[in-house]
C-alpha positions, 0 to 999 in steps of 0.5 A, spaced: 722 334 805 718 335 812 721 336 819 717 334 824 717 332 832 719 325 832 713 320 835 714 313 839 713 310 832 719 313 829 724 310 835 725 303 831 726 307 824 731 312 828 735 306 831 735 303 824 738 309 821 743 309 827 745 302 825 746 304 818 750 310 819 754 308 824 756 302 819 757 306 814 761 312 817 764 309 824 769 304 821 773 305 827 768 302 832 770 294 833 763 290 833 763 289 840 764 297 841 758 298 836 754 293 840 755 296 847 753 303 844 747 300 840 745 298 847 745 305 850 742 308 844 736 303 844 735 305 851 736 313 850 731 314 843 725 312 847 726 317 852 729 323 848 725 329 844 727 327 837 726 331 830 725 327 824 726 328 817 722 325 812 722 324 804 717 325 800 714 318 801 713 319 808 719 315 810 724 318 816 731 318 813 734 322 819 734 324 826 736 330 831 736 329 838 737 337 841 738 338 848 739 345 851 744 348 846 747 341 844 746 337 838 746 330 842 745 326 835 744 327 828 744 321 823 742 320 816 741 314 813 747 313 808 743 311 802 741 319 802 747 322 804 748 328 800 741 330 799 740 335 804 737 331 810 743 333 815 743 340 813 735 341 814 736 338 821 742 342 822 737 348 820 732 345 825 738 346 831 739 353 829 732 355 829 732 351 836 738 355 839 742 361 835 749 358 837 748 350 837 754 346 839 756 339 837 761 334 839 763 331 833 767 324 833 773 326 829 774 319 827 768 319 823 771 322 817 765 325 814 762 329 821 767 334 822 767 337 815 760 336 815 759 341 821 765 346 818 761 346 812 755 349 815 759 354 819 761 351 826 767 352 828 772 347 832 773 350 839 777 344 842 778 337 842 778 331 847 782 324 847 775 321 849 768 321 848 763 323 853 763 316 856 771 316 856 772 311 850 778 312 846 774 316 841 777 323 840 
């Protein structure tokens, strides 16, 4: 596995990973909500600094968006869940900041256990996401 800064050529693959991961883990989103969020994600990805995780064949299998002390996004293709890509990306976040924070959607039932298993501590809860949508 290789972790490296993302490049413009990685944006399309990152969006594909986002789509696949959201379908696999965010069943609570309606198709309309997912489509609306996808528009935001597609606009954001070319504008942010990405870290990507590649497999042995050079295929990007996950990505991290990290800003200040916050994991803004961490998505891994569901075909490789459990193979260490997410943990490696969390490791990169820990290199970038000694105490990173993350907002994990509790309805994505894999997110909170993933972060808790890697030493994160739950410090609060909001009934909505950052955009005010009803996703705690």
